[in-house]
C-alpha positions in Angstrom: 14.4 86.5 77.2 17.6 84.3 77.7 17.2 81.1 79.7 20.3 79.3 80.8 20.5 75.6 81.8 23.0 73.6 83.8 22.9 70.6 81.4 21.2 69.3 78.3 18.7 67.1 80.3 17.4 70.1 82.2 17.1 72.0 78.9 15.2 69.3 77.0 12.8 68.8 80.0 12.2 72.5 80.1 11.5 72.6 76.3 9.1 69.6 76.5 7.1 71.4 79.2 7.1 74.8 77.5 6.1 74.0 73.9 2.7 73.3 72.5 3.7 70.9 69.6 6.5 68.9 68.0 7.4 71.6 65.5 8.1 74.1 68.4 10.1 71.4 70.2 12.3 70.9 67.2 13.0 74.6 66.7 14.1 75.1 70.3 16.1 71.9 70.4 18.0 72.9 67.3 18.6 76.4 68.9 19.9 74.7 72.0 22.3 72.5 70.0 23.5 75.5 68.0 24.1 77.6 71.1 26.0 74.8 72.8 28.2 74.2 69.7 29.1 77.9 69.3 29.0 79.2 72.9 29.8 76.1 75.0 26.7 76.6 77.3 23.2 75.4 77.2 20.8 78.4 76.7 17.8 79.5 74.7 16.7 82.9 73.5 12.9 82.9 73.8 10.8 85.4 71.9 7.1 86.1 72.4 6.2 83.7 69.6 8.1 80.4 68.9 8.8 79.5 65.3 7.7 76.2 63.9 8.9 73.6 61.4 6.3 72.7 58.9 6.4 69.7 56.6 4.4 69.8 53.3 5.4 66.3 52.3 2.4 64.8 54.2 0.0 66.0 51.6 -1.4 63.4 49.1 -1.6 64.3 45.4 -4.6 63.5 43.3 -4.0 62.5 39.7 
């Protein structure tokens, strides 16, 4: 599903209300930025399941 926005503020507010966690927010925000840079309009292509960014750096090592 393709969702178009009139400006960045509308898009970021929509993303914040739609996602379940920070990882999903980052994925959609990056997609929004990419689409604007290459297409000149603010839009998202939403699939059934949103991808996530996962950081493994937060794990502590035992020595």
